[in-house]
N, CA, C and O atoms as a MOPAC input file, in Angstrom:
PM7 MOZYME 1SCF
protein

 N     88.06300 1    76.16200 1    56.00100 1
 C     87.91900 1    75.15900 1    57.03800 1
 C     89.14700 1    74.23600 1    57.08700 1
 O     89.59400 1    73.84000 1    58.16300 1
 N     89.68100 1    73.90300 1    55.90500 1
 C     90.86500 1    73.04000 1    55.85000 1
 C     92.03800 1    73.67600 1    56.56700 1
 O     92.79900 1    72.99300 1    57.25300 1
 N     92.18900 1    75.00300 1    56.40800 1
 C     93.31000 1    75.71000 1    57.01000 1
 C     93.27100 1    75.61200 1    58.53800 1
 O     94.31400 1    75.47700 1    59.17700 1
 N     92.09700 1    75.67800 1    59.11200 1
 C     91.95200 1    75.55800 1    60.56200 1
 C     92.39200 1    74.16500 1    61.01300 1
 O     93.13400 1    74.04000 1    61.98700 1
 N     91.94900 1    73.13000 1    60.32300 1
 C     92.33500 1    71.76400 1    60.69600 1
 C     93.82500 1    71.52100 1    60.49300 1
 O     94.45700 1    70.78000 1    61.24600 1
 N     94.37600 1    72.15700 1    59.46100 1
 C     95.80800 1    72.03900 1    59.22100 1
 C     96.60000 1    72.65000 1    60.37500 1
 O     97.57700 1    72.06400 1    60.84100 1
 N     96.17300 1    73.83900 1    60.83700 1
 C     96.83700 1    74.48800 1    61.97200 1
 C     96.67800 1    73.66300 1    63.24800 1
 O     97.61600 1    73.56000 1    64.03900 1
 N     95.52000 1    73.08600 1    63.44800 1
 C     95.29400 1    72.21900 1    64.61400 1
 C     96.23000 1    71.01200 1    64.54900 1
 O     96.78700 1    70.60000 1    65.56700 1
 N     96.40100 1    70.45300 1    63.36200 1
 C     97.33000 1    69.33200 1    63.17800 1
 C     98.76100 1    69.71900 1    63.50800 1
 O     99.49600 1    68.93500 1    64.10800 1
 N     99.16100 1    70.92500 1    63.11800 1
 C    100.50100 1    71.40300 1    63.43200 1
 C    100.69000 1    71.55600 1    64.94300 1
 O    101.71700 1    71.15500 1    65.49200 1
 N     99.70300 1    72.13000 1    65.59900 1
 C     99.77900 1    72.31100 1    67.05500 1
 C     99.84700 1    70.95400 1    67.75300 1
 O    100.62500 1    70.77400 1    68.69000 1
 N     99.04100 1    70.01000 1    67.30200 1
 C     99.05800 1    68.67100 1    67.90800 1
 C    100.39300 1    67.95700 1    67.66600 1
 O    100.86700 1    67.21700 1    68.52900 1
 N    100.99600 1    68.17600 1    66.50100 1
 C    102.30300 1    67.57600 1    66.21600 1
 C    103.37400 1    68.14100 1    67.14600 1
 O    104.19900 1    67.39100 1    67.66800 1
 N    103.36800 1    69.46100 1    67.35500 1
 C    104.33200 1    70.08100 1    68.26900 1
 C    104.07200 1    69.60500 1    69.69500 1
 O    105.01000 1    69.32300 1    70.44100 1
 N    102.80800 1    69.51800 1    70.06800 1
 C    102.44600 1    69.04200 1    71.40700 1
 C    102.92500 1    67.60500 1    71.62600 1
 O    103.55100 1    67.30700 1    72.64300 1
 N    102.63300 1    66.72200 1    70.68000 1
 C    103.05600 1    65.31900 1    70.80000 1
 C    104.56900 1    65.17600 1    70.80300 1
 O    105.12500 1    64.42000 1    71.59900 1
 N    105.22800 1    65.89900 1    69.91700 1
 C    106.69000 1    65.86500 1    69.88500 1
 C    107.28800 1    66.42300 1    71.16500 1
 O    108.27400 1    65.89800 1    71.68200 1
 N    106.68300 1    67.49500 1    71.67300 1
 C    107.16000 1    68.09200 1    72.92400 1
 C    107.01600 1    67.14500 1    74.09800 1
 O    107.87700 1    67.08400 1    74.97500 1
 N    105.91500 1    66.40800 1    74.10300 1
 C    105.70600 1    65.43200 1    75.17300 1
 C    106.78700 1    64.35500 1    75.12400 1
 O    107.35600 1    64.00100 1    76.15600 1
 N    107.06700 1    63.84100 1    73.94800 1
 C    108.09400 1    62.80300 1    73.80600 1
 C    109.48700 1    63.35200 1    74.09600 1
 O    110.30400 1    62.67200 1    74.71700 1
 N    109.76200 1    64.57500 1    73.65100 1
 C    111.05500 1    65.19300 1    73.90500 1
 C    111.28500 1    65.43900 1    75.38900 1
 O    112.38500 1    65.21600 1    75.89500 1
 N    110.25200 1    65.89600 1    76.08800 1
 C    110.35900 1    66.10900 1    77.52400 1
 C    110.60100 1    64.81000 1    78.27700 1
 O    111.39100 1    64.76300 1    79.22000 1
 N    109.91100 1    63.75600 1    77.85000 1
 C    110.13400 1    62.44200 1    78.46900 1
 C    111.54900 1    61.93600 1    78.19700 1
 O    112.18800 1    61.34900 1    79.07000 1
 N    112.02800 1    62.16800 1    76.98100 1
 C    113.39900 1    61.77500 1    76.63900 1
 C    114.41300 1    62.53000 1    77.47200 1
 O    115.40100 1    61.95700 1    77.93300 1
 N    114.16900 1    63.81400 1    77.66500 1
 C    115.05600 1    64.65000 1    78.49000 1
 C    115.09900 1    64.12200 1    79.91700 1
 O    116.16800 1    64.00300 1    80.51600 1
 N    113.93500 1    63.81100 1    80.44700 1
 C    113.85200 1    63.26900 1    81.79900 1
 C    114.58100 1    61.92300 1    81.88100 1
 O    115.28400 1    61.64700 1    82.85300 1
 N    114.40700 1    61.09700 1    80.85800 1
 C    115.06900 1    59.78700 1    80.83100 1
 C    116.58300 1    59.90300 1    80.83300 1
 O    117.26300 1    59.16200 1    81.54300 1
 N    117.11900 1    60.82800 1    80.04100 1
 C    118.57400 1    61.03400 1    80.00900 1
 C    119.05400 1    61.52300 1    81.36800 1
 O    120.09300 1    61.07500 1    81.85400 1
 N    118.31000 1    62.43900 1    81.98700 1
 C    118.68300 1    62.91900 1    83.32300 1
 C    118.72400 1    61.78100 1    84.33300 1
 O    119.63700 1    61.70900 1    85.15600 1
 N    117.73200 1    60.88900 1    84.27100 1
 C    117.69600 1    59.75800 1    85.19000 1
 C    118.84500 1    58.79300 1    84.91700 1
 O    119.45700 1    58.26600 1    85.84600 1
 N    119.12700 1    58.56900 1    83.66100 1
 C    120.19100 1    57.64500 1    83.26400 1
 C    121.55500 1    58.15600 1    83.71600 1
 O    122.40400 1    57.37300 1    84.14100 1
 N    121.76800 1    59.47400 1    83.62600 1
 C    123.05900 1    60.06100 1    83.98100 1
 C    123.06300 1    60.68800 1    85.37400 1
 O    123.99300 1    61.42100 1    85.71100 1
 N    122.06100 1    60.42100 1    86.17600 1
 C    121.97500 1    61.05100 1    87.50100 1
 C    123.12700 1    60.64600 1    88.41100 1
 O    123.47700 1    61.39900 1    89.32000 1
 N    123.72600 1    59.47900 1    88.19200 1
 C    124.86900 1    59.06800 1    88.98900 1
 C    126.12600 1    59.84600 1    88.65700 1
 O    127.03100 1    59.94200 1    89.48500 1
 N    126.19500 1    60.40100 1    87.45800 1
 C    127.36600 1    61.17200 1    87.03600 1
 C    127.24200 1    62.57900 1    87.63100 1
 O    127.93000 1    62.90100 1    88.60000 1
 N    126.39200 1    63.39900 1    87.07200 1
 C    125.98800 1    64.69800 1    87.61500 1
 C    124.99000 1    65.34700 1    86.66600 1
 O    124.81100 1    64.89600 1    85.53400 1
 N    124.34800 1    66.40000 1    87.13300 1
 C    123.31700 1    67.02900 1    86.31300 1
 C    123.89900 1    67.74600 1    85.09900 1
 O    123.21200 1    67.91900 1    84.09200 1
 N    125.15800 1    68.16400 1    85.18600 1
 C    125.78800 1    68.82100 1    84.04200 1
 C    125.93200 1    67.85300 1    82.86600 1
 O    125.80100 1    68.25100 1    81.70900 1
 N    126.19900 1    66.59600 1    83.16500 1
 C    126.36300 1    65.59600 1    82.10400 1
 C    125.06100 1    65.40700 1    81.33600 1
 O    125.07900 1    65.27200 1    80.11300 1
 N    123.93600 1    65.39400 1    82.03800 1
 C    122.64400 1    65.24900 1    81.37100 1
 C    122.33900 1    66.42600 1    80.47000 1
 O    121.90800 1    66.25200 1    79.33000 1
 N    122.56400 1    67.62200 1    80.98200 1
 C    122.31100 1    68.83100 1    80.18900 1
 C    123.20700 1    68.87600 1    78.96500 1
 O    122.74700 1    69.18400 1    77.86500 1
 N    124.48600 1    68.57000 1    79.15100 1
 C    125.42200 1    68.58700 1    78.03600 1
 C    125.05300 1    67.52500 1    76.99800 1
 O    125.10200 1    67.78900 1    75.79700 1
 N    124.69000 1    66.34800 1    77.44800 1
 C    124.33600 1    65.26400 1    76.53400 1
 C    123.13500 1    65.62100 1    75.67500 1
 O    123.17500 1    65.44700 1    74.45700 1
 N    122.05600 1    66.12100 1    76.29500 1
 C    120.86400 1    66.43000 1    75.50000 1
 C    121.10400 1    67.60600 1    74.56300 1
 O    120.56900 1    67.62700 1    73.45500 1
 N    121.89500 1    68.57900 1    74.98600 1
 C    122.14100 1    69.71600 1    74.11100 1
 C    123.00700 1    69.34100 1    72.90800 1
 O    122.74000 1    69.79000 1    71.79300 1
 N    124.02600 1    68.53400 1    73.11800 1
 C    124.86900 1    68.11600 1    71.99600 1
 C    124.10100 1    67.19500 1    71.04900 1
 O    124.16800 1    67.35000 1    69.82900 1
 N    123.38100 1    66.24900 1    71.61400 1
 C    122.56500 1    65.35400 1    70.78600 1
 C    121.48600 1    66.13900 1    70.05000 1
 O    121.18300 1    65.85800 1    68.89100 1
 N    120.91300 1    67.12000 1    70.72900 1
 C    119.88900 1    67.95400 1    70.10600 1
 C    120.41900 1    68.75200 1    68.92800 1
 O    119.71600 1    68.91700 1    67.93200 1
 N    121.64700 1    69.25000 1    69.02200 1
 C    122.25200 1    69.97300 1    67.89900 1
 C    122.35700 1    69.06900 1    66.67200 1
 O    122.04400 1    69.47900 1    65.55400 1
 N    122.79900 1    67.84500 1    66.89700 1
 C    122.89800 1    66.88600 1    65.79300 1
 C    121.50500 1    66.57500 1    65.23300 1
 O    121.29400 1    66.62100 1    64.02100 1
 N    120.56600 1    66.26200 1    66.11800 1
 C    119.23200 1    65.84400 1    65.68200 1
 C    118.47900 1    66.93700 1    64.94200 1
 O    117.80300 1    66.66100 1    63.95100 1
 N    118.58700 1    68.17300 1    65.40900 1
 C    117.87200 1    69.25100 1    64.73300 1
 C    118.43100 1    69.48100 1    63.33500 1
 O    117.67000 1    69.67800 1    62.38800 1
 N    119.74300 1    69.45900 1    63.20000 1
 C    120.35400 1    69.60900 1    61.87600 1
 C    119.95500 1    68.45700 1    60.97100 1
 O    119.59400 1    68.66100 1    59.81100 1
 N    120.02100 1    67.24500 1    61.50800 1
 C    119.66100 1    66.07300 1    60.71900 1
 C    118.18600 1    66.11400 1    60.32900 1
 O    117.82600 1    65.73100 1    59.21600 1
 N    117.34600 1    66.57200 1    61.22900 1
 C    115.91300 1    66.67500 1    60.93400 1
 C    115.65500 1    67.67900 1    59.82500 1
 O    114.95000 1    67.38300 1    58.86000 1
 N    116.22200 1    68.85800 1    59.96400 1
 C    115.93900 1    69.92100 1    58.99200 1
 C    116.55800 1    69.62100 1    57.63700 1
 O    115.89000 1    69.73500 1    56.61000 1
 N    117.83700 1    69.23500 1    57.62700 1
 C    118.50800 1    69.01600 1    56.34600 1
 C    118.35000 1    67.59000 1    55.83800 1
 O    118.19700 1    67.37400 1    54.63500 1
 N    118.38400 1    66.63900 1    56.72100 1
 C    118.32800 1    65.24800 1    56.28600 1
 C    116.93100 1    64.75800 1    55.98200 1
 O    116.64300 1    64.32900 1    54.86500 1
 N    116.07100 1    64.81900 1    56.96700 1
 C    114.73300 1    64.27700 1    56.77500 1
 C    113.90000 1    65.13300 1    55.84400 1
 O    113.24300 1    64.61500 1    54.94100 1
 N    113.92300 1    66.44200 1    56.05800 1
 C    113.08500 1    67.32500 1    55.25300 1
 C    113.50900 1    67.35300 1    53.79300 1
 O    112.67200 1    67.22000 1    52.90100 1
 N    114.79600 1    67.52600 1    53.54500 1
 C    115.24500 1    67.64700 1    52.15800 1
 C    115.30800 1    66.31000 1    51.42700 1
 O    115.09900 1    66.25900 1    50.21500 1
 N    115.59100 1    65.22700 1    52.14900 1
 C    115.74600 1    63.93700 1    51.49400 1
 C    114.46800 1    63.11400 1    51.46200 1
 O    114.28100 1    62.30300 1    50.55500 1
 N    113.59400 1    63.30800 1    52.43000 1
 C    112.36900 1    62.50500 1    52.47200 1
 C    111.12500 1    63.30400 1    52.13700 1
 O    110.04300 1    62.73300 1    52.00300 1
 N    111.26100 1    64.62000 1    51.99900 1
 C    110.14800 1    65.49000 1    51.66100 1
 C    108.95200 1    65.25100 1    52.59400 1
 O    107.83700 1    64.98200 1    52.14700 1
 N    109.21400 1    65.35500 1    53.88800 1
 C    108.16900 1    65.16200 1    54.88600 1
 C    107.22500 1    66.35100 1    54.91300 1
 O    107.62100 1    67.46900 1    54.58500 1
 N    105.97900 1    66.11600 1    55.30100 1
 C    105.05000 1    67.23900 1    55.43300 1
 C    105.49300 1    68.19000 1    56.54700 1
 O    106.21400 1    67.79700 1    57.46500 1
 N    105.05700 1    69.42300 1    56.45200 1
 C    105.46000 1    70.45400 1    57.40100 1
 C    105.09900 1    70.08700 1    58.83900 1
 O    105.86700 1    70.36800 1    59.75900 1
 N    103.94800 1    69.47000 1    59.03900 1
 C    103.54000 1    69.14600 1    60.41000 1
 C    104.47500 1    68.12200 1    61.05400 1
 O    104.68600 1    68.15800 1    62.26600 1
 N    105.03600 1    67.21500 1    60.25900 1
 C    105.98100 1    66.23900 1    60.81100 1
 C    107.30500 1    66.90800 1    61.18200 1
 O    107.88400 1    66.60600 1    62.22500 1
 N    107.77400 1    67.79900 1    60.34500 1
 C    109.01000 1    68.53300 1    60.64400 1
 C    108.82000 1    69.38700 1    61.89600 1
 O    109.71000 1    69.45300 1    62.74400 1
 N    107.66700 1    70.03600 1    62.01500 1
 C    107.36800 1    70.81600 1    63.22100 1
 C    107.32700 1    69.91800 1    64.46100 1
 O    107.86900 1    70.26900 1    65.50900 1
 N    106.69100 1    68.78200 1    64.33200 1
 C    106.59100 1    67.86300 1    65.46700 1
 C    107.94400 1    67.33600 1    65.91400 1
 O    108.20900 1    67.22000 1    67.11000 1
 N    108.79900 1    67.01900 1    64.94900 1
 C    110.12700 1    66.48500 1    65.28400 1
 C    111.06700 1    67.61100 1    65.72000 1
 O    111.70400 1    67.51300 1    66.77000 1
 N    111.15700 1    68.66900 1    64.92700 1
 C    112.10600 1    69.74400 1    65.20900 1
 C    111.70400 1    70.60600 1    66.38800 1
 O    112.38700 1    70.63000 1    67.41200 1
 N    110.59800 1    71.31300 1    66.24400 1
 C    110.15100 1    72.22600 1    67.30200 1
 C    109.66600 1    71.46900 1    68.52600 1
 O    109.99100 1    71.83700 1    69.65500 1
 N    108.89200 1    70.41800 1    68.31100 1
 C    108.33700 1    69.67200 1    69.43500 1
 C    109.34200 1    68.77800 1    70.13000 1
 O    109.73800 1    69.04400 1    71.26500 1
 N    109.75400 1    67.72000 1    69.45400 1
 C    110.62800 1    66.70100 1    70.04900 1
 C    111.99500 1    67.26000 1    70.43900 1
 O    112.38600 1    67.19400 1    71.60500 1
 N    112.71700 1    67.80800 1    69.46900 1
 C    114.06900 1    68.29700 1    69.75300 1
 C    114.02400 1    69.54900 1    70.62800 1
 O    114.87200 1    69.72400 1    71.50300 1
 N    113.04600 1    70.41300 1    70.39700 1
 C    112.92600 1    71.61700 1    71.21100 1
 C    112.68800 1    71.31700 1    72.68100 1
 O    113.24800 1    71.98600 1    73.55000 1
 N    111.86800 1    70.32400 1    72.96600 1
 C    111.61500 1    69.94800 1    74.36300 1
 C    112.75400 1    69.10200 1    74.93200 1
 O    112.99200 1    69.10900 1    76.14000 1
 N    113.44500 1    68.38500 1    74.07400 1
 C    114.55100 1    67.53100 1    74.51800 1
 C    115.74000 1    68.36700 1    74.97900 1
 O    116.35000 1    68.07700 1    76.00800 1
 N    116.06500 1    69.40800 1    74.20900 1
 C    117.20200 1    70.25300 1    74.56400 1
 C    116.74000 1    71.33100 1    75.54200 1
 O    115.54300 1    71.55100 1    75.72500 1
 N    117.69800 1    71.99100 1    76.15900 1
 C    117.32000 1    72.96400 1    77.17300 1
 C    118.37100 1    74.04000 1    77.35400 1
 O    119.36500 1    73.83100 1    78.04900 1
 N    118.15900 1    75.18300 1    76.73600 1
 C    119.10000 1    76.28900 1    76.89600 1
 C    119.00200 1    76.88700 1    78.29300 1
 O    120.01400 1    77.27800 1    78.87500 1
 N    117.79600 1    76.96000 1    78.82900 1
 C    117.62700 1    77.57400 1    80.14700 1
 C    118.36500 1    76.79200 1    81.22100 1
 O    118.98700 1    77.39600 1    82.09500 1
 N    118.31300 1    75.47400 1    81.18200 1
 C    119.03200 1    74.66500 1    82.16700 1
 C    120.54000 1    74.80500 1    81.96200 1
 O    121.29900 1    74.85900 1    82.92900 1
 N    120.96400 1    74.86200 1    80.71700 1
 C    122.37900 1    75.08000 1    80.40200 1
 C    122.85800 1    76.39200 1    81.02900 1
 O    123.89600 1    76.42200 1    81.69100 1
 N    122.10800 1    77.47100 1    80.82100 1
 C    122.49000 1    78.77300 1    81.37100 1
 C    122.46400 1    78.75400 1    82.89900 1
 O    123.35000 1    79.31700 1    83.54300 1
 N    121.45800 1    78.11300 1    83.47400 1
 C    121.35200 1    78.03300 1    84.93000 1
 C    122.52800 1    77.26600 1    85.52700 1
 O    123.11100 1    77.70800 1    86.51700 1
 N    122.88200 1    76.13000 1    84.94300 1
 C    124.03100 1    75.35400 1    85.43600 1
 C    125.31900 1    76.17000 1    85.36700 1
 O    126.13700 1    76.12900 1    86.28500 1
 N    125.49000 1    76.90200 1    84.28800 1
 C    126.69600 1    77.72000 1    84.15700 1
 C    126.75400 1    78.78100 1    85.25500 1
 O    127.78400 1    78.93700 1    85.91100 1
 N    125.65900 1    79.50600 1    85.45900 1
 C    125.62700 1    80.56700 1    86.47000 1
 C    125.78500 1    79.98800 1    87.87500 1
 O    126.47700 1    80.57500 1    88.70700 1
 N    125.15900 1    78.85400 1    88.14800 1
 C    125.27700 1    78.22200 1    89.46900 1
 C    126.71500 1    77.80900 1    89.78000 1
 O    127.13800 1    77.86500 1    90.93500 1
 N    127.45400 1    77.40500 1    88.78200 1
 C    128.78700 1    76.85800 1    89.00000 1
 C    129.93300 1    77.84100 1    88.80500 1
 O    131.06100 1    77.54300 1    89.19700 1
 N    129.67800 1    78.99200 1    88.21600 1
 C    130.77000 1    79.90200 1    87.87100 1
 C    131.50300 1    80.43100 1    89.11000 1
 O    132.70300 1    80.69500 1    89.03900 1
 N    130.81700 1    80.58900 1    90.22500 1
 C    131.45600 1    81.13900 1    91.42800 1
 C    132.28400 1    80.07600 1    92.14900 1
 O    133.44100 1    80.32100 1    92.48900 1
 N    131.70100 1    78.90100 1    92.38400 1
 C    132.40000 1    77.87300 1    93.16100 1
 C    133.33600 1    77.01000 1    92.32700 1
 O    134.35000 1    76.52500 1    92.83000 1
 N    133.00700 1    76.81900 1    91.06900 1
 C    133.83000 1    75.97100 1    90.19100 1
 C    134.06000 1    76.69300 1    88.85800 1
 O    133.57300 1    76.24200 1    87.82200 1
 N    134.79300 1    77.80300 1    88.87600 1
 C    134.91600 1    78.59900 1    87.65000 1
 C    135.55100 1    77.86000 1    86.48000 1
 O    135.10800 1    78.01700 1    85.34200 1
 N    136.56500 1    77.07000 1    86.73300 1
 C    137.21200 1    76.33800 1    85.63500 1
 C    136.24800 1    75.31700 1    85.05200 1
 O    136.10500 1    75.21000 1    83.83400 1
 N    135.59000 1    74.57400 1    85.92200 1
 C    134.61500 1    73.58000 1    85.45800 1
 C    133.46400 1    74.21300 1    84.70600 1
 O    132.99200 1    73.66000 1    83.71300 1
 N    133.00200 1    75.37700 1    85.17000 1
 C    131.90200 1    76.07100 1    84.50600 1
 C    132.31100 1    76.55300 1    83.11200 1
 O    131.52700 1    76.46600 1    82.16700 1
 N    133.52700 1    77.05700 1    82.99000 1
 C    134.00500 1    77.51800 1    81.67800 1
 C    134.19400 1    76.33100 1    80.73700 1
 O    133.88200 1    76.42200 1    79.55000 1
 N    134.70100 1    75.22600 1    81.25900 1
 C    134.83300 1    74.01600 1    80.43300 1
 C    133.45400 1    73.55100 1    79.96900 1
 O    133.27900 1    73.19200 1    78.80400 1
 N    132.47700 1    73.55700 1    80.87400 1
 C    131.09300 1    73.19900 1    80.54100 1
 C    130.56900 1    74.10300 1    79.42400 1
 O    129.94800 1    73.62800 1    78.47400 1
 N    130.82300 1    75.39800 1    79.54400 1
 C    130.38900 1    76.35900 1    78.53800 1
 C    131.04300 1    76.08500 1    77.18500 1
 O    130.36600 1    76.04500 1    76.15800 1
 N    132.35100 1    75.89800 1    77.19100 1
 C    133.08700 1    75.67500 1    75.94300 1
 C    132.67000 1    74.36700 1    75.28300 1
 O    132.47100 1    74.32000 1    74.06900 1
 N    132.53800 1    73.30100 1    76.07700 1
 C    132.13600 1    72.01200 1    75.50200 1
 C    130.75000 1    72.11500 1    74.87500 1
 O    130.52200 1    71.57600 1    73.79100 1
 N    129.82100 1    72.80000 1    75.54200 1
 C    128.48700 1    72.95900 1    74.98000 1
 C    128.49800 1    73.78100 1    73.69900 1
 O    127.84500 1    73.41200 1    72.72300 1
 N    129.22800 1    74.88500 1    73.69000 1
 C    129.23500 1    75.75300 1    72.50700 1
 C    130.01800 1    75.14300 1    71.34600 1
 O    129.49400 1    75.01200 1    70.24000 1
 N    131.25900 1    74.77600 1    71.59700 1
 C    132.08100 1    74.20100 1    70.53000 1
 C    131.53500 1    72.83400 1    70.12200 1
 O    131.44100 1    72.51500 1    68.93600 1
 N    131.18000 1    72.04100 1    71.11700 1
 C    130.60700 1    70.72800 1    70.82500 1
 C    129.29000 1    70.82800 1    70.07900 1
 O    128.99400 1    70.00300 1    69.21400 1
 N    128.49400 1    71.84800 1    70.41500 1
 C    127.22200 1    72.05100 1    69.70800 1
 C    127.43900 1    72.33900 1    68.23300 1
 O    126.76400 1    71.77300 1    67.37400 1
 N    128.38800 1    73.22500 1    67.94500 1
 C    128.69400 1    73.51900 1    66.53900 1
 C    129.25700 1    72.28800 1    65.83300 1
 O    128.94900 1    72.04000 1    64.66700 1
 N    130.07900 1    71.52300 1    66.53900 1
 C    130.62900 1    70.29400 1    65.94800 1
 C    129.50700 1    69.29500 1    65.65600 1
 O    129.52400 1    68.63600 1    64.61700 1
 N    128.54800 1    69.18000 1    66.55100 1
 C    127.43300 1    68.25200 1    66.33500 1
 C    126.52800 1    68.71300 1    65.19600 1
 O    125.98100 1    67.89000 1    64.46200 1
 N    126.37200 1    70.02500 1    65.04900 1
 C    125.63200 1    70.55100 1    63.89300 1
 C    126.35400 1    70.16600 1    62.61000 1
 O    125.72300 1    69.72700 1    61.64900 1
 N    127.66400 1    70.32900 1    62.59000 1
 C    128.45700 1    69.96300 1    61.42000 1
 C    128.34100 1    68.46500 1    61.13600 1
 O    128.18900 1    68.06200 1    59.98300 1
 N    128.41200 1    67.64000 1    62.18500 1
 C    128.25900 1    66.18900 1    62.00400 1
 C    126.86100 1    65.83900 1    61.48500 1
 O    126.71400 1    64.94400 1    60.65200 1
 N    125.85400 1    66.53000 1    61.96800 1
 C    124.49100 1    66.31600 1    61.46100 1
 C    124.39600 1    66.66300 1    59.98700 1
 O    123.74000 1    65.96200 1    59.21600 1
 N    125.05200 1    67.74500 1    59.59900 1
 C    125.07900 1    68.13200 1    58.19400 1
 C    125.80800 1    67.07800 1    57.35300 1
 O    125.33500 1    66.69900 1    56.28200 1
 N    126.95800 1    66.61000 1    57.84200 1
 C    127.69700 1    65.57200 1    57.11500 1
 C    126.87300 1    64.29200 1    56.98200 1
 O    126.92000 1    63.62800 1    55.94700 1
 N    126.12800 1    63.95100 1    58.01400 1
 C    125.27000 1    62.76500 1    57.95000 1
 C    124.19600 1    62.93000 1    56.88300 1
 O    123.85700 1    61.96500 1    56.19900 1
 N    123.65800 1    64.13200 1    56.72900 1
 C    122.64600 1    64.35100 1    55.69700 1
 C    123.25200 1    64.28800 1    54.30000 1
 O    122.62600 1    63.78800 1    53.36600 1
 N    124.47500 1    64.79800 1    54.16200 1
 C    125.15800 1    64.70900 1    52.86600 1
 C    125.37300 1    63.24400 1    52.50500 1
 O    125.15800 1    62.84200 1    51.36200 1
 N    125.79700 1    62.45200 1    53.48100 1
 C    125.99700 1    61.02100 1    53.25300 1
 C    124.67700 1    60.32900 1    52.89000 1
 O    124.64100 1    59.47100 1    52.00800 1
 N    123.60800 1    60.70400 1    53.57000 1
 C    122.27900 1    60.15300 1    53.27400 1
 C    121.86500 1    60.48600 1    51.84800 1
 O    121.32500 1    59.63900 1    51.13600 1
 N    122.11700 1    61.71400 1    51.43900 1
 C    121.78700 1    62.13300 1    50.07900 1
 C    122.60500 1    61.36600 1    49.05200 1
 O    122.07700 1    60.97500 1    48.01000 1
 N    123.88200 1    61.14500 1    49.32800 1
 C    124.72900 1    60.36900 1    48.40000 1
 C    124.22000 1    58.94500 1    48.23800 1
 O    124.16800 1    58.41200 1    47.12900 1
 N    123.84500 1    58.33900 1    49.35700 1
 C    123.33500 1    56.95700 1    49.29700 1
 C    122.00600 1    56.89600 1    48.56200 1
 O    121.73100 1    55.94200 1    47.83400 1
 N    121.18800 1    57.91500 1    48.75600 1
 C    119.88300 1    57.94500 1    48.10400 1
 C    120.03100 1    58.05200 1    46.58500 1
 O    119.27800 1    57.44200 1    45.82500 1
 N    121.01100 1    58.83300 1    46.16800 1
 C    121.24600 1    59.01500 1    44.72500 1
 C    121.95700 1    57.82400 1    44.09800 1
 O    121.92500 1    57.63500 1    42.88200 1
 N    122.60000 1    57.02000 1    44.94600 1
 C    123.24500 1    55.80800 1    44.46400 1
 C    124.62100 1    56.04000 1    44.06000 1
 O    125.30300 1    55.11000 1    43.62800 1

């Protein structure tokens, strides 16, 4: 019986995190709507790369959070916040009319994403150093 409630808790954590992540995604889009839709997609994807790395390596390893919290933050919140499908759609929509801009968008997302993952990892290393004193 405990296992069923545990699984329900995990599903609810992903659901709650997904709801907050989706709202955050919408908020960033609204905030950057004056710039363009590519800026919103790029911002959430780069921030998401940092946050997911920080969540998995920083929070989980340094704070020993329960699995349901990691699922809620990582899969739910960050998963709903970032958007690969919108990234791919923006690239395909722009490749014909704005090929240079579309390739720059692609490169910034890919290279920037890896850089943000690395920065998230460095932030967790720094957190671990401070924790150890």
